[in-house]
NUDODREN-915767 format. One record per residue (C-alpha): residue number from 1; residue in one letter; x, y negated, z negated. Coordinates in steps of 0.5 Angstrom, whole numbers. Example, Ala and Ser with C-alpha at 12.3 -4.5 7.8 and 13.67 -1.06 7.14 Angstrom:
2
resi=1, resn=A, X=25, Y=9, Z=-16
resi=2, resn=S, X=27, Y=2, Z=-14
//
This chain:
89
resi=1, resn=M, X=124, Y=-6, Z=175
resi=2, resn=P, X=118, Y=-11, Z=175
resi=3, resn=I, X=119, Y=-18, Z=176
resi=4, resn=I, X=116, Y=-22, Z=170
resi=5, resn=S, X=118, Y=-29, Z=172
resi=6, resn=L, X=121, Y=-33, Z=177
resi=7, resn=F, X=124, Y=-40, Z=176
resi=8, resn=F, X=129, Y=-44, Z=179
resi=9, resn=G, X=132, Y=-38, Z=183
resi=10, resn=I, X=133, Y=-34, Z=177
resi=11, resn=I, X=129, Y=-27, Z=177
resi=12, resn=I, X=127, Y=-24, Z=171
resi=13, resn=R, X=126, Y=-17, Z=171
resi=14, resn=M, X=125, Y=-12, Z=165
resi=15, resn=Y, X=125, Y=-4, Z=166
resi=16, resn=F, X=120, Y=1, Z=163
resi=17, resn=D, X=122, Y=5, Z=157
resi=18, resn=D, X=129, Y=1, Z=157
resi=19, resn=H, X=134, Y=2, Z=151
resi=20, resn=P, X=134, Y=-2, Z=145
resi=21, resn=P, X=135, Y=-7, Z=143
resi=22, resn=P, X=130, Y=-11, Z=147
resi=23, resn=H, X=132, Y=-15, Z=153
resi=24, resn=F, X=131, Y=-17, Z=160
resi=25, resn=H, X=135, Y=-17, Z=166
resi=26, resn=A, X=136, Y=-24, Z=169
resi=27, resn=S, X=139, Y=-25, Z=176
resi=28, resn=Y, X=142, Y=-31, Z=180
resi=29, resn=Q, X=146, Y=-32, Z=186
resi=30, resn=G, X=149, Y=-25, Z=185
resi=31, resn=F, X=150, Y=-26, Z=178
resi=32, resn=E, X=147, Y=-21, Z=173
resi=33, resn=A, X=146, Y=-21, Z=166
resi=34, resn=F, X=142, Y=-17, Z=160
resi=35, resn=V, X=139, Y=-22, Z=155
resi=36, resn=R, X=137, Y=-20, Z=148
resi=37, resn=I, X=130, Y=-23, Z=147
resi=38, resn=D, X=131, Y=-24, Z=140
resi=39, resn=D, X=136, Y=-30, Z=141
resi=40, resn=G, X=137, Y=-31, Z=148
resi=41, resn=E, X=144, Y=-29, Z=148
resi=42, resn=I, X=147, Y=-25, Z=154
resi=43, resn=M, X=149, Y=-18, Z=152
resi=44, resn=H, X=153, Y=-16, Z=158
resi=45, resn=G, X=154, Y=-19, Z=165
resi=46, resn=S, X=154, Y=-27, Z=166
resi=47, resn=L, X=151, Y=-32, Z=169
resi=48, resn=P, X=153, Y=-39, Z=171
resi=49, resn=R, X=153, Y=-44, Z=165
resi=50, resn=K, X=147, Y=-48, Z=167
resi=51, resn=A, X=143, Y=-42, Z=169
resi=52, resn=A, X=145, Y=-39, Z=162
resi=53, resn=R, X=143, Y=-45, Z=158
resi=54, resn=I, X=136, Y=-45, Z=162
resi=55, resn=V, X=135, Y=-37, Z=161
resi=56, resn=R, X=137, Y=-38, Z=154
resi=57, resn=Q, X=132, Y=-43, Z=152
resi=58, resn=W, X=126, Y=-40, Z=156
resi=59, resn=A, X=127, Y=-34, Z=153
resi=60, resn=L, X=127, Y=-37, Z=146
resi=61, resn=D, X=121, Y=-41, Z=148
resi=62, resn=H, X=117, Y=-34, Z=151
resi=63, resn=R, X=120, Y=-30, Z=146
resi=64, resn=A, X=113, Y=-27, Z=144
resi=65, resn=E, X=111, Y=-26, Z=151
resi=66, resn=L, X=117, Y=-22, Z=152
resi=67, resn=M, X=117, Y=-18, Z=146
resi=68, resn=A, X=109, Y=-16, Z=148
resi=69, resn=N, X=112, Y=-14, Z=155
resi=70, resn=W, X=118, Y=-10, Z=152
resi=71, resn=Q, X=112, Y=-6, Z=148
resi=72, resn=R, X=108, Y=-5, Z=154
resi=73, resn=G, X=114, Y=-3, Z=158
resi=74, resn=A, X=115, Y=2, Z=152
resi=75, resn=D, X=108, Y=4, Z=153
resi=76, resn=L, X=109, Y=5, Z=160
resi=77, resn=L, X=103, Y=0, Z=161
resi=78, resn=P, X=103, Y=-6, Z=167
resi=79, resn=M, X=107, Y=-12, Z=165
resi=80, resn=E, X=105, Y=-19, Z=165
resi=81, resn=M, X=108, Y=-25, Z=169
resi=82, resn=I, X=111, Y=-30, Z=164
resi=83, resn=A, X=111, Y=-38, Z=166
resi=84, resn=G, X=117, Y=-40, Z=169
resi=85, resn=A, X=122, Y=-45, Z=166
resi=86, resn=D, X=120, Y=-50, Z=172
resi=87, resn=L, X=113, Y=-50, Z=169
resi=88, resn=D, X=114, Y=-51, Z=161
resi=89, resn=D, X=113, Y=-58, Z=158
//
């Protein structure tokens, strides 16, 4: 599963040809969550509260890039890295 972003120790991954709804996997210090791209909400799993807030805001800020990667994954094409929350203004 490709890593598409890394920030504040949070690793964001996305599977190729994964099941709907469009989502990504966020992991941090032994926690893992499936996060819906549309609204940044955790579908399954959990993250510490602060990490969950950072991931949700990052997902909302990068929704278009995440959806583009989701489509690339569906098409079995290489995914692109997305800037981390530590680089956002």
